[in-house]
C-alpha positions as CSV (number, residue, x, y, z in Angstrom):
1,M,101.3,99.5,22.5
2,R,100.2,102.7,24.2
3,T,101.2,104.2,27.5
4,L,99.9,107.2,29.5
5,P,101.8,110.2,28.2
6,F,102.2,111.8,31.6
7,G,103.2,111.1,35.2
8,L,106.0,109.2,36.8
9,L,107.8,106.6,34.6
10,L,106.8,103.4,36.1
11,T,106.2,100.1,34.3
12,F,104.3,96.9,34.9
13,A,107.5,95.0,35.3
14,A,108.7,97.5,38.0
15,F,105.6,96.7,40.1
16,G,105.4,93.0,39.3
17,A,102.5,90.8,38.7
18,P,100.9,88.8,41.5
19,T,102.7,85.5,42.2
20,P,100.6,82.4,41.2
21,G,100.1,79.2,43.2
22,R,98.8,80.5,46.6
23,S,96.9,78.3,49.0
24,E,93.6,78.9,50.7
25,S,93.4,80.0,54.3
26,Q,90.4,79.4,56.5
27,A,89.2,83.0,56.4
28,W,88.4,82.6,52.7
29,R,85.7,80.0,53.6
30,F,83.6,82.7,55.2
31,A,83.5,84.8,52.0
32,H,80.6,84.7,49.5
33,T,81.2,81.9,47.0
34,D,79.8,84.2,44.3
35,A,81.6,87.3,45.6
36,Q,81.8,90.2,43.2
37,I,84.3,92.3,45.3
38,L,87.0,90.9,47.5
39,A,89.5,93.0,49.5
40,G,92.1,92.3,52.0
41,V,94.5,94.0,54.5
42,N,97.5,92.5,56.2
43,F,97.8,94.5,59.4
44,R,101.0,92.7,60.5
45,A,102.7,93.8,57.3
46,L,101.5,97.3,57.7
47,S,102.9,97.4,61.2
48,E,106.5,96.9,59.9
49,S,106.9,100.5,58.5
50,E,106.0,104.0,59.6
51,P,103.8,104.7,56.5
52,G,102.1,101.3,57.0
53,R,101.4,102.1,60.6
54,A,99.8,105.4,59.5
55,L,97.5,103.5,57.2
56,R,96.8,101.0,59.9
57,D,95.8,103.8,62.3
58,R,93.1,104.8,59.8
59,F,91.5,101.4,60.0
60,A,91.8,101.6,63.8
61,A,89.9,104.9,63.8
62,T,86.9,103.1,62.2
63,L,87.1,99.6,63.7
64,G,88.1,100.8,67.1
65,P,91.4,100.1,69.1
66,G,89.8,97.2,70.9
67,L,89.5,95.1,67.7
68,M,92.7,96.4,66.1
69,E,94.9,95.5,69.1
70,H,94.8,91.8,68.1
71,A,93.7,92.0,64.4
72,E,96.2,90.4,62.0
73,N,94.2,90.3,58.7
74,L,91.0,91.7,57.3
75,L,89.0,90.2,54.4
76,L,86.0,92.0,52.9
77,S,83.5,90.1,50.8
78,S,80.7,91.8,48.9
79,V,77.8,90.7,46.7
80,F,75.1,92.7,44.9
81,D,71.6,91.6,44.0
82,G,69.9,92.3,40.7
83,N,68.7,95.7,42.0
84,G,72.2,96.8,43.0
85,R,71.6,96.3,46.7
86,R,74.8,95.3,48.4
87,S,75.6,93.0,51.3
88,D,79.1,93.0,52.9
89,V,80.8,90.8,55.5
90,V,84.1,91.9,57.1
91,I,86.2,89.0,58.3
92,L,88.9,89.8,60.9
93,S,91.4,87.2,61.9
94,G,93.7,87.3,64.9
95,A,94.4,86.2,68.5
96,F,91.5,88.1,70.0
97,D,90.7,88.0,73.7
98,L,87.2,86.3,73.8
99,A,86.5,87.4,77.3
100,G,87.6,90.9,76.4
101,L,85.3,90.9,73.4
102,R,82.3,90.0,75.4
103,K,83.2,92.5,78.1
104,M,83.6,95.3,75.5
105,A,80.3,94.4,73.9
106,T,78.2,94.2,77.1
107,A,79.8,97.5,78.4
108,E,78.4,99.2,75.3
109,G,74.9,97.7,76.0
110,A,75.0,95.0,73.3
111,K,72.7,92.0,73.6
112,M,74.6,88.7,73.5
113,V,73.1,85.8,71.6
114,T,74.4,82.5,70.2
115,L,73.4,81.6,66.7
116,R,74.9,79.2,64.1
117,G,77.9,78.6,66.4
118,L,78.6,82.3,66.6
119,D,78.6,84.5,69.7
120,I,76.8,87.6,68.4
121,A,76.8,91.1,69.9
122,A,73.6,92.9,68.8
123,P,73.6,96.7,69.4
124,P,70.8,98.0,71.6
125,G,67.6,98.0,69.6
126,A,69.3,96.6,66.5
127,K,67.3,95.1,63.7
128,A,68.5,92.2,61.6
129,A,69.8,94.5,58.9
130,D,71.8,96.6,61.3
131,P,75.6,96.0,61.9
132,H,76.3,93.1,64.3
133,I,79.6,91.6,65.5
134,G,80.0,87.8,65.7
135,W,83.0,85.7,66.6
136,T,84.0,82.1,66.6
137,A,87.2,80.5,68.1
138,G,89.4,78.2,66.0
139,G,91.4,75.3,67.1
140,T,94.7,77.1,66.8
141,G,94.1,79.8,69.3
142,K,93.0,82.2,66.6
143,T,89.6,83.9,66.6
144,T,87.5,85.0,63.6
145,I,85.4,88.1,63.9
146,L,82.5,88.7,61.5
147,I,81.0,92.2,61.0
148,G,77.9,92.8,59.0
149,S,74.1,92.4,59.1
150,R,72.8,89.5,61.2
151,P,71.8,87.5,58.0
152,A,75.2,88.3,56.4
153,I,77.3,87.0,59.3
154,T,75.2,83.9,60.0
155,A,75.3,83.0,56.3
156,A,79.1,83.4,56.4
157,A,79.2,81.0,59.4
158,D,77.1,78.5,57.4
159,R,79.4,78.7,54.4
160,F,82.4,78.0,56.6
161,R,80.8,74.8,58.0
162,V,79.8,73.3,54.7
163,P,82.6,71.1,53.3
164,R,83.8,72.2,49.9
165,Q,84.2,69.7,47.0
166,E,86.5,72.0,45.0
167,P,88.7,74.9,45.7
168,L,87.1,78.4,45.8
169,R,89.5,79.6,43.0
170,E,87.9,77.0,40.7
171,T,84.3,78.0,41.7
172,N,84.9,81.8,41.2
173,K,88.0,83.0,39.4
174,L,87.9,86.2,41.5
175,F,89.3,84.1,44.4
176,G,92.2,82.9,42.3
177,R,93.3,86.5,41.5
178,A,92.7,87.6,45.1
179,M,94.7,84.7,46.6
180,E,97.6,85.4,44.2
181,M,97.7,89.1,45.3
182,A,97.3,88.7,49.1
183,P,100.8,87.5,49.9
184,D,102.5,90.2,47.7
185,Y,100.5,93.3,48.6
186,P,99.5,94.2,52.2
187,V,96.4,96.0,50.8
188,W,94.5,94.7,47.8
189,V,91.1,94.7,46.0
190,S,89.8,92.4,43.3
191,C,86.6,93.0,41.4
192,D,84.7,91.0,38.7
193,S,84.4,94.1,36.5
194,I,85.3,97.8,36.6
195,P,82.8,99.1,39.2
196,A,80.5,102.0,38.1
197,G,82.0,105.3,39.3
198,F,85.5,104.0,39.5
199,A,86.7,105.1,36.0
200,P,85.6,107.9,33.7
201,K,82.0,107.9,32.4
202,A,83.2,106.8,29.0
203,V,84.4,103.5,30.5
204,D,81.0,103.2,32.3
205,A,79.2,103.8,29.0
206,M,81.4,101.2,27.2
207,L,80.6,98.5,29.7
208,D,76.9,99.5,29.9
209,A,76.7,99.0,26.2
210,N,77.7,95.4,26.7
211,P,75.6,94.1,29.6
212,E,76.3,90.5,28.7
213,G,80.0,90.9,29.4
214,G,82.8,90.0,27.1
215,V,84.5,93.4,27.5
216,V,86.2,93.5,30.9
217,E,86.9,90.3,32.9
218,G,87.9,92.1,36.1
219,M,90.0,94.7,37.8
220,D,92.6,94.4,40.6
221,V,94.3,97.0,42.9
222,G,97.5,96.2,44.8
223,I,99.0,98.7,47.3
224,R,102.5,98.4,48.7
225,V,103.4,100.5,51.8
226,G,106.9,100.9,53.2
227,S,110.3,101.7,51.7
228,Q,108.6,101.4,48.3
229,S,105.0,102.8,48.4
230,D,103.0,102.5,45.3
231,V,99.5,101.8,43.9
232,N,99.1,99.2,41.1
233,L,96.1,98.6,38.9
234,W,95.3,95.7,36.5
235,F,92.4,95.9,34.1
236,W,91.7,92.4,32.7
237,T,90.0,92.9,29.4
238,A,88.9,90.6,26.6
239,T,91.1,92.0,23.9
240,E,94.1,94.3,23.4
241,E,91.8,96.7,21.5
242,I,89.5,97.0,24.6
243,A,92.5,97.6,26.9
244,D,93.6,100.3,24.5
245,Q,90.1,101.9,24.7
246,V,90.2,101.9,28.5
247,L,93.6,103.5,28.4
248,G,92.4,106.1,26.0
249,H,89.4,107.1,28.1
250,L,91.7,107.5,31.2
251,T,94.1,109.7,29.2
252,A,91.2,111.9,27.9
253,S,89.7,112.3,31.4
254,V,92.6,114.5,32.4
255,E,91.0,117.4,30.4
256,A,87.5,116.6,31.6
257,K,87.6,118.7,34.7
258,E,83.8,118.4,35.3
259,Q,84.0,114.7,35.8
260,F,84.4,113.2,39.2
261,F,85.3,109.5,39.7
262,V,87.3,107.4,42.1
263,L,90.5,107.4,40.0
264,K,90.3,111.1,39.2
265,S,93.2,112.3,41.4
266,W,95.4,109.4,40.4
267,V,95.3,109.6,36.6
268,P,98.0,112.3,36.2
269,D,100.4,110.1,38.2
270,L,99.7,106.8,36.5
271,K,102.1,105.1,34.1
272,G,102.0,101.7,32.6
273,T,101.6,99.5,29.6
274,I,99.3,97.0,27.8
275,E,100.5,93.4,27.9
276,G,98.3,91.3,25.7
277,S,94.7,92.1,26.8
278,T,95.8,93.4,30.2
279,L,96.1,97.1,31.0
280,A,98.7,97.5,33.8
281,L,99.1,100.9,35.5
282,G,101.0,102.1,38.6
283,A,101.9,105.2,40.5
284,G,104.6,105.8,43.1
285,V,103.5,107.6,46.3
286,E,105.5,109.6,48.8
287,R,106.0,107.7,52.1
288,D,104.4,110.4,54.2
289,R,101.4,110.7,52.0
290,I,100.5,107.1,51.2
291,A,97.9,106.7,54.0
292,L,96.3,110.0,53.2
293,R,96.0,109.3,49.5
294,V,94.9,105.6,49.5
295,A,92.3,105.8,52.3
296,P,89.6,107.4,50.1
297,L,90.4,104.9,47.4
298,L,89.8,102.0,49.8
299,A,86.7,103.6,51.3
300,A,85.1,103.7,47.9
301,F,85.0,99.9,48.1
302,A,83.4,100.1,51.6
303,L,86.6,99.1,53.4
304,P,86.3,100.4,57.0
305,V,89.0,103.1,56.8
306,D,89.0,106.7,58.0
307,T,89.2,109.3,55.2
308,R,89.3,112.5,57.1
309,A,91.6,115.3,55.8
310,E,91.0,114.2,52.3
311,V,88.1,114.7,49.8
312,P,85.9,111.5,50.1
313,M,85.4,109.3,47.1
314,P,82.0,108.5,45.6
315,A,80.8,105.0,46.3
316,I,81.3,102.5,43.5
317,R,78.7,100.1,42.3
318,A,79.1,96.6,40.9
319,R,77.7,95.7,37.5
320,V,75.1,93.0,38.1
321,D,72.8,90.7,36.1
322,A,69.3,91.9,36.9
323,T,68.0,88.3,36.8
324,A,70.6,86.9,39.2
325,P,69.3,86.5,42.8
326,M,71.6,87.2,45.7
327,T,72.6,83.9,47.2
328,G,73.3,83.1,50.8
329,V,72.5,86.5,52.2
330,E,69.3,88.4,52.8
331,P,69.4,91.9,51.3
332,V,70.4,94.8,53.6
333,S,67.4,97.1,54.1
334,K,69.4,100.2,55.1
335,P,73.0,101.5,55.2
336,L,75.3,100.0,57.8
337,A,76.1,102.5,60.5
338,E,79.4,104.1,61.4
339,P,81.8,103.3,63.0
340,V,81.5,99.6,62.5
341,L,81.3,99.6,58.7
342,P,81.0,102.3,56.1
343,P,77.6,102.6,54.4
344,P,77.1,100.6,51.3
345,P,76.7,102.5,48.0
346,K,72.9,102.9,47.9
347,K,72.3,106.7,47.5
348,L,71.9,108.1,44.0
349,F,74.2,111.1,44.8
350,V,77.1,111.9,47.0
351,R,77.8,115.2,48.8
352,I,81.4,116.4,48.3
353,A,82.6,119.0,50.7
354,G,85.5,121.4,50.3
355,L,85.3,122.0,46.6
356,E,85.4,125.4,45.0
357,G,82.0,127.0,45.3
358,G,81.1,125.1,48.4
359,D,79.5,121.7,48.9
360,Q,78.3,119.9,45.7
361,E,76.0,117.0,45.1
362,I,77.3,114.6,42.4
363,P,74.3,112.7,40.8
364,Y,74.2,109.2,39.5
365,E,71.8,107.8,37.0
366,N,68.6,106.4,38.6
367,Q,69.2,102.9,37.5
368,P,71.2,99.9,38.7
369,R,74.4,99.1,36.9
């Protein structure tokens, strides 16, 4: 068994694994059945502590106070096609004021249309691939708001209406892990692999050498904010040897100062262990810095969070089967615009400001991963 030989002494047991046996809520039914990334935020839980409210304010800065006033939960669902093109749908749940939503949209010049049972606000001059906001009222006084391209949100509405013969967790194991994490962590992310650009290049190379899979079965991030603030990571690998390799590459990356990846600033603080084939890592974070530190981490997954006052993270990319079509959603033809939703990771480079020597462009290989 190996552990990272640096950072705060924190163990997998101290953070705790997600609790099994969670049930499905209605919001999950809007998500892609073949989702490759799922992420969630419990705004009610964040509101219970000062550091949580600071993180919540960073979502409000992007989504707008009008939506955040009544938002209780956020669910992000993402799929990638064989060319690495990404389609997202943001699912907001809460007791929203329908009349207020319509008034807010028309005041901003949006064109209101009804499609697939959704009231949709289309920005002035918007094309189908541009960000739209749609909403539908439930029978319990709750309203669901969908944010994404017009094909993405209408496809989400179609998925919701179709009766399911079996639970989502049995259709896609990503849902099982996500549903276990959601009640225990106010902010969480689940992926079907380690996304390209999230870990050191050596990890990317290891996964690229095995395009058929069988190396890493997924990765989860759980964030707790409050009296105990910490970031927790689980790398679900096929064997203990592979988990050990991932840990070794993370350890070696401390000396690779020229590398830039999403976890770069976190590696010196991580501590953890290997349990079977699972690499579990965690890092405690000071209460007054948790919002500042985790916002760039969340933005890398295209969660709508403000990252100002911190170096932005490079966008991650899912690893996809080039022969697998994207189901249920038409491809997005151009990045989604701020402030409704961060742009999906389509560019082959990212510009990083504030580094020594001025702005720098960090290139990616010109091929889908």
